[in-house]
DOTISE-867126 format. One record per residue: residue number from 0; residue in one letter; chain; z, x, y of N, C-alpha, C in turn. Coordinates in steps of 0.1 Angstrom, whole numbers, plus 5000, padded with zeros to 4 digits. Atoms other than C-alpha are relative to their C-alpha. Layout:
# residues N
n | res | chain | n.pz | n.px | n.py | ca.pz | ca.px | ca.py | c.pz | c.px | c.py
NUM | A | A | Z | X | Y | Z | X | Y | Z | X | Y
...
This chain:
# residues 236
n | res | chain | n.pz | n.px | n.py | ca.pz | ca.px | ca.py | c.pz | c.px | c.py
0 | X | A | 5001 | 5006 | 4988 | 5001 | 5000 | 5002 | 4997 | 5009 | 5012
1 | X | A | 5001 | 4989 | 4985 | 5010 | 5028 | 5025 | 4982 | 5009 | 5003
2 | X | A | 5013 | 4993 | 4999 | 4977 | 5047 | 5018 | 4990 | 4991 | 5002
3 | X | A | 5010 | 5012 | 4992 | 4957 | 5012 | 5026 | 5001 | 4998 | 5013
4 | X | A | 4991 | 5000 | 4987 | 4979 | 5011 | 5053 | 4993 | 5008 | 5014
5 | X | A | 5006 | 4991 | 4995 | 4964 | 5043 | 5066 | 4989 | 5002 | 5002
6 | X | A | 5015 | 5003 | 5003 | 4931 | 5039 | 5055 | 4994 | 4992 | 5006
7 | X | A | 5008 | 5014 | 4991 | 4926 | 5007 | 5077 | 4999 | 5003 | 5014
8 | X | A | 5001 | 4999 | 4990 | 4940 | 5023 | 5105 | 4987 | 5011 | 5008
9 | X | A | 5013 | 4987 | 4991 | 4915 | 5054 | 5108 | 4988 | 4993 | 5001
10 | X | A | 5012 | 5009 | 4995 | 4889 | 5034 | 5102 | 4996 | 4991 | 5011
11 | X | A | 4998 | 5005 | 4995 | 4900 | 5011 | 5126 | 4995 | 5008 | 5018
12 | X | A | 5001 | 4984 | 4992 | 4901 | 5042 | 5151 | 4987 | 5002 | 4999
13 | X | A | 5014 | 4988 | 4997 | 4870 | 5060 | 5139 | 4987 | 4986 | 5004
14 | X | A | 5009 | 5008 | 4992 | 4850 | 5023 | 5150 | 4996 | 5000 | 5013
15 | X | A | 4997 | 5001 | 4983 | 4867 | 5023 | 5187 | 4989 | 5016 | 4997
16 | X | A | 5005 | 4987 | 4990 | 4850 | 5060 | 5186 | 4985 | 4999 | 4997
17 | X | A | 5016 | 4999 | 4998 | 4817 | 5056 | 5172 | 4992 | 4986 | 5011
18 | X | A | 5011 | 5004 | 4994 | 4811 | 5028 | 5190 | 5001 | 5007 | 5019
19 | X | A | 5000 | 4994 | 4990 | 4822 | 5048 | 5221 | 4996 | 5015 | 5000
20 | X | A | 5007 | 4988 | 5000 | 4800 | 5076 | 5212 | 4994 | 5004 | 5011
21 | X | A | 5008 | 4994 | 4990 | 4777 | 5071 | 5242 | 5008 | 4995 | 5010
22 | X | A | 4999 | 5003 | 4990 | 4803 | 5067 | 5265 | 5012 | 5013 | 5004
23 | X | A | 4994 | 4985 | 5003 | 4818 | 5099 | 5281 | 5015 | 5000 | 5000
24 | X | A | 4988 | 5004 | 4993 | 4854 | 5086 | 5291 | 5006 | 4994 | 4979
25 | X | A | 4993 | 5003 | 5012 | 4863 | 5070 | 5258 | 4993 | 5007 | 4980
26 | X | A | 5006 | 4994 | 5007 | 4858 | 5097 | 5229 | 5011 | 4999 | 4986
27 | X | A | 4992 | 4997 | 5010 | 4874 | 5108 | 5192 | 4995 | 5012 | 4998
28 | X | A | 5002 | 4983 | 5004 | 4873 | 5143 | 5188 | 5006 | 5005 | 4987
29 | X | A | 4994 | 4999 | 5014 | 4895 | 5143 | 5157 | 4993 | 5006 | 4987
30 | X | A | 5005 | 4991 | 5013 | 4874 | 5151 | 5133 | 4986 | 5007 | 5001
31 | X | A | 5006 | 4991 | 5000 | 4855 | 5177 | 5145 | 5013 | 5014 | 4997
32 | X | A | 4987 | 4994 | 5009 | 4889 | 5194 | 5128 | 5006 | 4998 | 4991
33 | X | A | 4995 | 5006 | 5010 | 4897 | 5191 | 5095 | 5012 | 5000 | 4998
34 | X | A | 4984 | 4996 | 5002 | 4933 | 5207 | 5096 | 5006 | 4990 | 5013
35 | X | A | 4996 | 5011 | 4994 | 4937 | 5183 | 5127 | 5000 | 4984 | 4997
36 | X | A | 5002 | 5012 | 5007 | 4923 | 5155 | 5110 | 5013 | 4997 | 4989
37 | X | A | 4992 | 5003 | 5009 | 4949 | 5161 | 5085 | 5015 | 4999 | 5008
38 | X | A | 4986 | 5001 | 4990 | 4980 | 5165 | 5111 | 4996 | 4986 | 5005
39 | X | A | 5001 | 5016 | 4995 | 4968 | 5127 | 5125 | 5001 | 4992 | 4990
40 | X | A | 4997 | 5006 | 5016 | 4968 | 5115 | 5090 | 5013 | 5000 | 5002
41 | X | A | 4988 | 4997 | 4994 | 5005 | 5126 | 5093 | 5007 | 4990 | 5007
42 | X | A | 4994 | 5007 | 4987 | 5011 | 5112 | 5126 | 4999 | 4985 | 4997
43 | X | A | 5000 | 5014 | 5006 | 4997 | 5076 | 5113 | 5012 | 4997 | 4991
44 | X | A | 4989 | 5002 | 5009 | 5017 | 5078 | 5085 | 5017 | 4997 | 5003
45 | X | A | 4989 | 5006 | 4996 | 5050 | 5083 | 5102 | 4995 | 4989 | 5012
46 | X | A | 5003 | 5009 | 4991 | 5039 | 5059 | 5131 | 5001 | 4986 | 4993
47 | X | A | 5002 | 5014 | 5009 | 5030 | 5030 | 5106 | 5013 | 4997 | 4987
48 | X | A | 4989 | 5005 | 5007 | 5058 | 5031 | 5085 | 5016 | 5003 | 5006
49 | X | A | 4988 | 4998 | 4994 | 5086 | 5039 | 5115 | 5008 | 5009 | 4995
50 | X | A | 4988 | 4992 | 5007 | 5100 | 5067 | 5099 | 4999 | 5014 | 5012
51 | X | A | 4998 | 4991 | 4994 | 5115 | 5088 | 5125 | 5002 | 5015 | 4996
52 | X | A | 4996 | 4985 | 5008 | 5124 | 5121 | 5100 | 4986 | 5005 | 5001
53 | X | A | 5014 | 4993 | 5002 | 5084 | 5125 | 5094 | 4996 | 5005 | 5016
54 | X | A | 5006 | 4997 | 4993 | 5076 | 5119 | 5129 | 5006 | 5012 | 5009
55 | X | A | 4995 | 4988 | 4993 | 5102 | 5148 | 5145 | 4994 | 5009 | 4993
56 | X | A | 5007 | 4990 | 5005 | 5086 | 5168 | 5118 | 4986 | 5009 | 5005
57 | X | A | 5015 | 5000 | 4999 | 5055 | 5166 | 5138 | 5001 | 5008 | 5016
58 | X | A | 5000 | 4998 | 4992 | 5070 | 5176 | 5169 | 5004 | 5017 | 5004
59 | X | A | 4999 | 4982 | 4997 | 5073 | 5214 | 5188 | 5011 | 4996 | 5003
60 | X | A | 4988 | 5001 | 4994 | 5111 | 5216 | 5197 | 4995 | 5000 | 5018
61 | X | A | 4999 | 5003 | 4984 | 5099 | 5225 | 5235 | 4989 | 4987 | 5006
62 | X | A | 5011 | 5011 | 4997 | 5079 | 5192 | 5237 | 5003 | 4996 | 5014
63 | X | A | 4995 | 5006 | 4987 | 5080 | 5180 | 5270 | 4993 | 4987 | 5002
64 | X | A | 4998 | 5017 | 5000 | 5092 | 5142 | 5278 | 4996 | 5004 | 5018
65 | X | A | 5000 | 5002 | 4990 | 5083 | 5135 | 5316 | 5005 | 5014 | 5006
66 | X | A | 4992 | 4984 | 4990 | 5087 | 5172 | 5332 | 4997 | 4996 | 5014
67 | X | A | 5000 | 5005 | 4985 | 5100 | 5173 | 5364 | 4999 | 5016 | 5007
68 | X | A | 4996 | 4989 | 4994 | 5092 | 5206 | 5387 | 5016 | 5002 | 5001
69 | X | A | 4983 | 4991 | 4994 | 5128 | 5231 | 5392 | 5007 | 4991 | 4994
70 | X | A | 4987 | 5007 | 5009 | 5147 | 5203 | 5362 | 4997 | 5004 | 4992
71 | X | A | 5006 | 5002 | 5018 | 5132 | 5215 | 5330 | 4993 | 4990 | 4996
72 | X | A | 5000 | 5012 | 5009 | 5125 | 5188 | 5305 | 5008 | 4993 | 4992
73 | X | A | 4989 | 5005 | 5006 | 5140 | 5163 | 5287 | 4992 | 5004 | 4987
74 | X | A | 5003 | 4992 | 5016 | 5138 | 5167 | 5247 | 4999 | 4986 | 4997
75 | X | A | 5010 | 5013 | 5007 | 5113 | 5144 | 5229 | 5011 | 4991 | 4991
76 | X | A | 4993 | 5004 | 5009 | 5142 | 5135 | 5201 | 5008 | 4994 | 5008
77 | X | A | 4991 | 5008 | 4993 | 5168 | 5124 | 5222 | 4994 | 4987 | 5012
78 | X | A | 5007 | 5008 | 4992 | 5143 | 5103 | 5248 | 4994 | 4990 | 4988
79 | X | A | 5001 | 5010 | 5008 | 5127 | 5090 | 5219 | 5009 | 4988 | 4989
80 | X | A | 4998 | 5007 | 5006 | 5155 | 5080 | 5198 | 5009 | 4986 | 5009
81 | X | A | 4999 | 5009 | 4991 | 5165 | 5067 | 5232 | 4998 | 4983 | 5005
82 | X | A | 5011 | 5011 | 5002 | 5138 | 5041 | 5230 | 5000 | 4991 | 4991
83 | X | A | 4998 | 5007 | 5012 | 5143 | 5031 | 5195 | 5013 | 4993 | 5000
84 | X | A | 4981 | 5007 | 4995 | 5184 | 5023 | 5204 | 4995 | 4988 | 5012
85 | X | A | 4998 | 5010 | 4988 | 5168 | 5003 | 5236 | 4986 | 4990 | 4999
86 | X | A | 5017 | 5010 | 5002 | 5138 | 4984 | 5224 | 5003 | 4991 | 4994
87 | X | A | 5002 | 5015 | 5005 | 5127 | 4948 | 5216 | 4989 | 5000 | 4996
88 | X | A | 5011 | 5008 | 5005 | 5100 | 4929 | 5203 | 4988 | 5010 | 5007
89 | X | A | 5012 | 4996 | 4991 | 5078 | 4939 | 5234 | 5000 | 5014 | 5000
90 | X | A | 4993 | 4984 | 4996 | 5092 | 4975 | 5235 | 4994 | 5010 | 4993
91 | X | A | 4999 | 4997 | 5011 | 5083 | 4985 | 5204 | 4993 | 5019 | 5004
92 | X | A | 5003 | 4985 | 5001 | 5082 | 5030 | 5209 | 4989 | 5003 | 4991
93 | X | A | 5011 | 4995 | 5010 | 5062 | 5034 | 5180 | 4991 | 4993 | 4997
94 | X | A | 5013 | 5008 | 4992 | 5037 | 5005 | 5190 | 4992 | 5008 | 5011
95 | X | A | 5009 | 4997 | 4989 | 5029 | 5023 | 5222 | 4998 | 5016 | 4994
96 | X | A | 5007 | 4990 | 5005 | 5025 | 5054 | 5202 | 4990 | 4999 | 4995
97 | X | A | 5014 | 5000 | 5003 | 5001 | 5039 | 5182 | 4991 | 4996 | 5009
98 | X | A | 5010 | 5005 | 4989 | 4985 | 5022 | 5212 | 4991 | 5013 | 5010
99 | X | A | 5004 | 4985 | 4992 | 4982 | 5059 | 5229 | 4986 | 5007 | 4994
100 | X | A | 5014 | 4992 | 5004 | 4963 | 5076 | 5204 | 4985 | 4985 | 4991
101 | X | A | 5008 | 5002 | 5006 | 4942 | 5048 | 5192 | 4987 | 5002 | 5009
102 | X | A | 5011 | 4996 | 4991 | 4921 | 5052 | 5218 | 4994 | 5013 | 5002
103 | X | A | 5003 | 4984 | 5000 | 4911 | 5088 | 5208 | 5002 | 5012 | 5002
104 | X | A | 5001 | 4987 | 4999 | 4915 | 5124 | 5208 | 4990 | 5007 | 5005
105 | X | A | 5010 | 4990 | 4993 | 4901 | 5146 | 5234 | 4999 | 5019 | 4999
106 | X | A | 5000 | 4985 | 5002 | 4894 | 5186 | 5224 | 5002 | 5005 | 5014
107 | X | A | 4994 | 4989 | 4984 | 4908 | 5205 | 5254 | 4998 | 5021 | 4993
108 | X | A | 4995 | 4982 | 4999 | 4897 | 5244 | 5252 | 5002 | 5004 | 5010
109 | X | A | 4991 | 4993 | 4983 | 4919 | 5264 | 5276 | 4986 | 5006 | 5004
110 | X | A | 5011 | 4990 | 4992 | 4892 | 5278 | 5299 | 5009 | 5007 | 5016
111 | X | A | 5002 | 4990 | 4990 | 4916 | 5291 | 5323 | 5020 | 5000 | 5001
112 | X | A | 4984 | 5000 | 5005 | 4956 | 5301 | 5328 | 5006 | 4991 | 5006
113 | X | A | 4989 | 5012 | 4999 | 4969 | 5271 | 5344 | 4999 | 4987 | 4993
114 | X | A | 5001 | 5014 | 5003 | 4976 | 5240 | 5322 | 5016 | 4998 | 4997
115 | X | A | 4982 | 5000 | 5005 | 5011 | 5225 | 5312 | 4999 | 4997 | 4989
116 | X | A | 4995 | 4999 | 5018 | 5006 | 5231 | 5273 | 5007 | 5011 | 4997
117 | X | A | 4995 | 4980 | 5005 | 5016 | 5269 | 5278 | 4993 | 5005 | 4989
118 | X | A | 5007 | 5002 | 5017 | 4987 | 5269 | 5253 | 4991 | 5017 | 5010
119 | X | A | 5008 | 4990 | 4996 | 4966 | 5306 | 5257 | 4984 | 4999 | 4999
120 | X | A | 5018 | 5000 | 4994 | 4928 | 5310 | 5267 | 4998 | 5002 | 4989
121 | X | A | 5010 | 4996 | 5017 | 4903 | 5302 | 5240 | 5011 | 4987 | 4994
122 | X | A | 4994 | 5008 | 5013 | 4929 | 5278 | 5223 | 4995 | 4983 | 5002
123 | X | A | 4999 | 5014 | 4998 | 4928 | 5240 | 5218 | 5014 | 4990 | 5003
124 | X | A | 4987 | 5014 | 4994 | 4946 | 5208 | 5229 | 4995 | 4993 | 4999
125 | X | A | 5006 | 5012 | 5003 | 4940 | 5177 | 5213 | 5008 | 4989 | 5013
126 | X | A | 4989 | 5008 | 4994 | 4950 | 5150 | 5239 | 4992 | 4985 | 5000
127 | X | A | 5003 | 5018 | 5003 | 4952 | 5110 | 5235 | 5008 | 4991 | 5015
128 | X | A | 5013 | 5007 | 4998 | 4941 | 5086 | 5254 | 4990 | 5009 | 5003
129 | X | A | 5017 | 4984 | 4992 | 4907 | 5107 | 5256 | 4996 | 4996 | 5012
130 | X | A | 5006 | 4998 | 4987 | 4901 | 5091 | 5286 | 5008 | 5006 | 5014
131 | X | A | 4990 | 4993 | 4990 | 4930 | 5106 | 5304 | 4998 | 5008 | 5012
132 | X | A | 5006 | 4984 | 4992 | 4913 | 5139 | 5319 | 4993 | 4994 | 5015
133 | X | A | 5008 | 5006 | 4988 | 4894 | 5115 | 5338 | 5005 | 4993 | 5008
134 | X | A | 4990 | 5002 | 4991 | 4923 | 5100 | 5357 | 5010 | 5009 | 5000
135 | X | A | 4990 | 4990 | 5001 | 4946 | 5126 | 5356 | 5000 | 5002 | 5014
136 | X | A | 4996 | 4996 | 4988 | 4964 | 5130 | 5388 | 4992 | 4987 | 5011
137 | X | A | 5006 | 5009 | 4995 | 4945 | 5099 | 5400 | 5005 | 4982 | 4999
138 | X | A | 5002 | 5017 | 5000 | 4960 | 5068 | 5387 | 5003 | 4992 | 5010
139 | X | A | 4997 | 5011 | 4987 | 4972 | 5055 | 5422 | 4981 | 4995 | 5004
140 | X | A | 5015 | 5001 | 4998 | 4933 | 5053 | 5426 | 4987 | 4995 | 4992
141 | X | A | 5012 | 5002 | 5005 | 4911 | 5050 | 5398 | 5010 | 4992 | 4988
142 | X | A | 4999 | 5002 | 5015 | 4916 | 5031 | 5362 | 4990 | 4998 | 4993
143 | X | A | 5008 | 5001 | 5016 | 4902 | 5029 | 5329 | 4997 | 4984 | 4992
144 | X | A | 5000 | 5012 | 5011 | 4888 | 4992 | 5315 | 4998 | 5003 | 4985
145 | X | A | 5001 | 4999 | 5017 | 4896 | 4991 | 5279 | 4996 | 4996 | 4991
146 | X | A | 5006 | 5009 | 5013 | 4880 | 4965 | 5263 | 4982 | 4990 | 5009
147 | X | A | 5014 | 5002 | 4993 | 4846 | 4949 | 5270 | 5001 | 4985 | 5009
148 | X | A | 5002 | 5013 | 4992 | 4836 | 4917 | 5292 | 5009 | 4994 | 5004
149 | X | A | 4986 | 5001 | 4988 | 4867 | 4918 | 5313 | 4996 | 4991 | 5010
150 | X | A | 5003 | 5006 | 4986 | 4868 | 4892 | 5339 | 5009 | 5006 | 5012
151 | X | A | 4996 | 4999 | 4987 | 4872 | 4901 | 5372 | 4998 | 4990 | 5011
152 | X | A | 4994 | 5013 | 4994 | 4886 | 4872 | 5395 | 5002 | 5005 | 5014
153 | X | A | 4997 | 5003 | 4986 | 4880 | 4862 | 5429 | 5019 | 5002 | 5003
154 | X | A | 4984 | 4998 | 4999 | 4920 | 4856 | 5430 | 5010 | 5004 | 4990
155 | X | A | 4988 | 4996 | 5014 | 4951 | 4870 | 5410 | 5002 | 4987 | 4992
156 | X | A | 5000 | 5010 | 5009 | 4944 | 4839 | 5386 | 4992 | 4998 | 4991
157 | X | A | 5012 | 5006 | 5010 | 4927 | 4827 | 5356 | 4996 | 4985 | 5006
158 | X | A | 5008 | 5012 | 4991 | 4918 | 4794 | 5377 | 4992 | 5008 | 5006
159 | X | A | 5014 | 4994 | 4986 | 4895 | 4814 | 5403 | 4991 | 5005 | 4993
160 | X | A | 5014 | 4996 | 5002 | 4860 | 4823 | 5401 | 4999 | 5012 | 4996
161 | X | A | 5006 | 4987 | 5003 | 4846 | 4851 | 5381 | 4995 | 5006 | 5008
162 | X | A | 5012 | 4995 | 4990 | 4829 | 4874 | 5406 | 4994 | 5012 | 4993
163 | X | A | 5010 | 4995 | 5005 | 4819 | 4899 | 5378 | 5008 | 5006 | 4984
164 | X | A | 4992 | 4992 | 5016 | 4829 | 4918 | 5339 | 4995 | 5009 | 5001
165 | X | A | 5003 | 4989 | 5007 | 4832 | 4948 | 5329 | 5001 | 5008 | 4990
166 | X | A | 4994 | 4993 | 5009 | 4837 | 4974 | 5302 | 5001 | 5008 | 4995
167 | X | A | 4997 | 4986 | 4998 | 4850 | 5003 | 5295 | 4995 | 5009 | 5011
168 | X | A | 5003 | 4995 | 4986 | 4843 | 5015 | 5332 | 5012 | 5003 | 5006
169 | X | A | 4990 | 4993 | 4989 | 4863 | 5036 | 5357 | 4998 | 4996 | 5010
170 | X | A | 4997 | 5011 | 4987 | 4872 | 5015 | 5387 | 5006 | 5005 | 5008
171 | X | A | 4990 | 4996 | 4989 | 4886 | 5020 | 5418 | 5010 | 4987 | 5005
172 | X | A | 4987 | 5013 | 4993 | 4919 | 4999 | 5426 | 5010 | 5008 | 5011
173 | X | A | 4990 | 4999 | 4990 | 4941 | 4992 | 5454 | 5014 | 4993 | 5001
174 | X | A | 4986 | 5005 | 4996 | 4976 | 4984 | 5465 | 5001 | 4980 | 5000
175 | X | A | 5001 | 5012 | 4993 | 4978 | 4943 | 5467 | 5006 | 5004 | 5013
176 | X | A | 4993 | 5002 | 4988 | 4990 | 4931 | 5502 | 5011 | 5002 | 5003
177 | X | A | 4991 | 4996 | 5000 | 5018 | 4926 | 5493 | 5012 | 5015 | 4999
178 | X | A | 4998 | 4986 | 5003 | 5027 | 4960 | 5488 | 5007 | 5004 | 4991
179 | X | A | 4994 | 4994 | 5010 | 5034 | 4965 | 5455 | 4984 | 5001 | 4990
180 | X | A | 5007 | 4994 | 5006 | 5015 | 4976 | 5426 | 4991 | 4983 | 4992
181 | X | A | 5006 | 5015 | 5006 | 5007 | 4942 | 5410 | 5005 | 4990 | 5003
182 | X | A | 4999 | 5007 | 4996 | 5006 | 4909 | 5414 | 5005 | 4988 | 4987
183 | X | A | 4995 | 5008 | 5013 | 5024 | 4884 | 5385 | 4996 | 4986 | 5003
184 | X | A | 4995 | 5008 | 4998 | 5011 | 4854 | 5380 | 4988 | 4997 | 4990
185 | X | A | 5009 | 5007 | 5008 | 4995 | 4829 | 5354 | 5003 | 5009 | 4984
186 | X | A | 4999 | 4994 | 5011 | 5014 | 4852 | 5327 | 4997 | 5020 | 5001
187 | X | A | 5007 | 4984 | 5001 | 4995 | 4888 | 5337 | 5003 | 5004 | 5013
188 | X | A | 4999 | 4986 | 4988 | 4999 | 4918 | 5363 | 4990 | 4999 | 5007
189 | X | A | 5010 | 4998 | 4992 | 4970 | 4915 | 5387 | 5001 | 5011 | 5007
190 | X | A | 4998 | 4985 | 4991 | 4956 | 4946 | 5401 | 4987 | 4999 | 5009
191 | X | A | 5013 | 4998 | 4993 | 4931 | 4948 | 5425 | 4987 | 5010 | 5004
192 | X | A | 5007 | 4994 | 5001 | 4899 | 4961 | 5421 | 4982 | 5003 | 5006
193 | X | A | 5015 | 5002 | 4997 | 4862 | 4975 | 5437 | 4990 | 4998 | 4985
194 | X | A | 5013 | 4998 | 5007 | 4829 | 4968 | 5417 | 4989 | 5010 | 5004
195 | X | A | 5007 | 4990 | 4993 | 4802 | 4993 | 5416 | 4989 | 4992 | 5008
196 | X | A | 5013 | 5010 | 4987 | 4780 | 4964 | 5437 | 5010 | 4998 | 5012
197 | X | A | 4993 | 5002 | 4987 | 4809 | 4967 | 5460 | 5008 | 4987 | 5006
198 | X | A | 4992 | 5013 | 4996 | 4825 | 4933 | 5456 | 5015 | 5006 | 4991
199 | X | A | 4990 | 5002 | 4998 | 4860 | 4933 | 5454 | 5010 | 4989 | 4989
200 | X | A | 4993 | 5014 | 5007 | 4887 | 4910 | 5429 | 5005 | 5001 | 4996
201 | X | A | 4991 | 5000 | 5006 | 4910 | 4907 | 5404 | 5002 | 5000 | 4986
202 | X | A | 4998 | 4998 | 5019 | 4920 | 4922 | 5366 | 5012 | 5002 | 4998
203 | X | A | 4988 | 4995 | 5007 | 4946 | 4919 | 5344 | 5001 | 5012 | 4995
204 | X | A | 4997 | 4986 | 5003 | 4963 | 4952 | 5342 | 5001 | 5000 | 4981
205 | X | A | 5000 | 5000 | 5018 | 4968 | 4945 | 5298 | 4986 | 5004 | 4998
206 | X | A | 5014 | 4993 | 5008 | 4930 | 4955 | 5294 | 4997 | 5011 | 5008
207 | X | A | 5005 | 4991 | 4991 | 4931 | 4982 | 5318 | 5009 | 5014 | 4995
208 | X | A | 4997 | 4988 | 5003 | 4943 | 5021 | 5313 | 5016 | 4997 | 5005
209 | X | A | 4984 | 5001 | 4992 | 4975 | 5011 | 5338 | 5012 | 4994 | 4987
210 | X | A | 4988 | 5004 | 5004 | 4993 | 4993 | 5307 | 4997 | 5010 | 4987
211 | X | A | 4995 | 4986 | 5009 | 4992 | 5027 | 5287 | 5007 | 5009 | 5008
212 | X | A | 4992 | 4994 | 4992 | 5021 | 5045 | 5299 | 5001 | 5017 | 4996
213 | X | A | 5000 | 4987 | 5003 | 5019 | 5073 | 5282 | 4992 | 5014 | 4993
214 | X | A | 5015 | 4986 | 5002 | 4999 | 5109 | 5275 | 5007 | 5004 | 4993
215 | X | A | 4996 | 4990 | 5011 | 5001 | 5129 | 5242 | 4992 | 5007 | 4999
216 | X | A | 5006 | 4991 | 5005 | 4988 | 5163 | 5235 | 5008 | 5009 | 4987
217 | X | A | 4996 | 4995 | 5012 | 4988 | 5184 | 5205 | 4994 | 5012 | 5001
218 | X | A | 5008 | 4986 | 5001 | 4982 | 5220 | 5199 | 5007 | 5007 | 4988
219 | X | A | 4994 | 4987 | 5015 | 4991 | 5250 | 5168 | 5012 | 5005 | 5010
220 | X | A | 4990 | 4992 | 5001 | 5022 | 5262 | 5175 | 5008 | 5008 | 4986
221 | X | A | 4998 | 4992 | 5014 | 5031 | 5291 | 5148 | 4990 | 4997 | 4988
222 | X | A | 5009 | 5003 | 5011 | 4999 | 5279 | 5132 | 5001 | 4991 | 4997
223 | X | A | 5000 | 5018 | 5005 | 5011 | 5245 | 5126 | 4995 | 4989 | 5012
224 | X | A | 5000 | 5009 | 4993 | 4996 | 5217 | 5146 | 5014 | 4988 | 5007
225 | X | A | 4989 | 5005 | 4991 | 5027 | 5201 | 5170 | 4995 | 4989 | 5013
226 | X | A | 4997 | 5007 | 4984 | 5034 | 5175 | 5194 | 5001 | 5008 | 5011
227 | X | A | 4995 | 4986 | 4997 | 5036 | 5200 | 5221 | 5001 | 4988 | 5016
228 | X | A | 4993 | 5005 | 4990 | 5038 | 5170 | 5253 | 5001 | 4982 | 4996
229 | X | A | 4998 | 5017 | 5000 | 5045 | 5129 | 5255 | 5006 | 4993 | 5011
230 | X | A | 4994 | 5002 | 4988 | 5051 | 5117 | 5288 | 4991 | 4990 | 5009
231 | X | A | 5009 | 5008 | 4990 | 5042 | 5091 | 5319 | 4993 | 5011 | 5006
232 | X | A | 5004 | 4995 | 4991 | 5017 | 5107 | 5337 | 5005 | 4999 | 5017
233 | X | A | 5002 | 5003 | 4987 | 5022 | 5107 | 5376 | 4995 | 4989 | 5006
234 | X | A | 5006 | 5007 | 4995 | 5015 | 5079 | 5390 | 4999 | 4986 | 4991
235 | X | A | 4995 | 5010 | 5013 | 5024 | 5056 | 5356 | 5013 | 4990 | 5006
């Protein structure tokens, strides 16, 4: 049964990756490295079984969790245990982790000495979600639409006129007039966005990258793939 669950999860992610191969922002490079793919299977196993011991075995001791300049970094295991202790049916840390990796891993080869992974030049780092590099540092300006044919409405309500539909696109978004990140209405948080044709409207944040609050990075530590960062990027 466990093997079937893992296989089904992998097939689902492959379908996402295959559909997105023509896209530049949503890919899955996991299958370019056999050793990393084996790591990913172990990670999926730990997540689907909600096995904390298995998950922690895949985490580097120095894993960054919300690093803050001048203040060091929180410990992943302590942070994750805290999330498990406080979670409810709508905020499951395992479901959140699965969501992060469901949008694929992007392969990064370090080409300069400045990187937050502390990796060497030429070293490979796999990062999820795969679209993250395109919005890194600009989460307060851009969002990525995660689904297909998502309605953009004239006003922040499901009863408002549809001014456009978007599918896996990078959009500019702005803070609403109320001065808050999102307007809550009809059970959704709405974000004001600008379409490629210049029109503005509102989109429900659940269909966008704003709903994915974490970034996950994996690199080799002492010859073994390990999670080296898992945190909410600035702006989230």
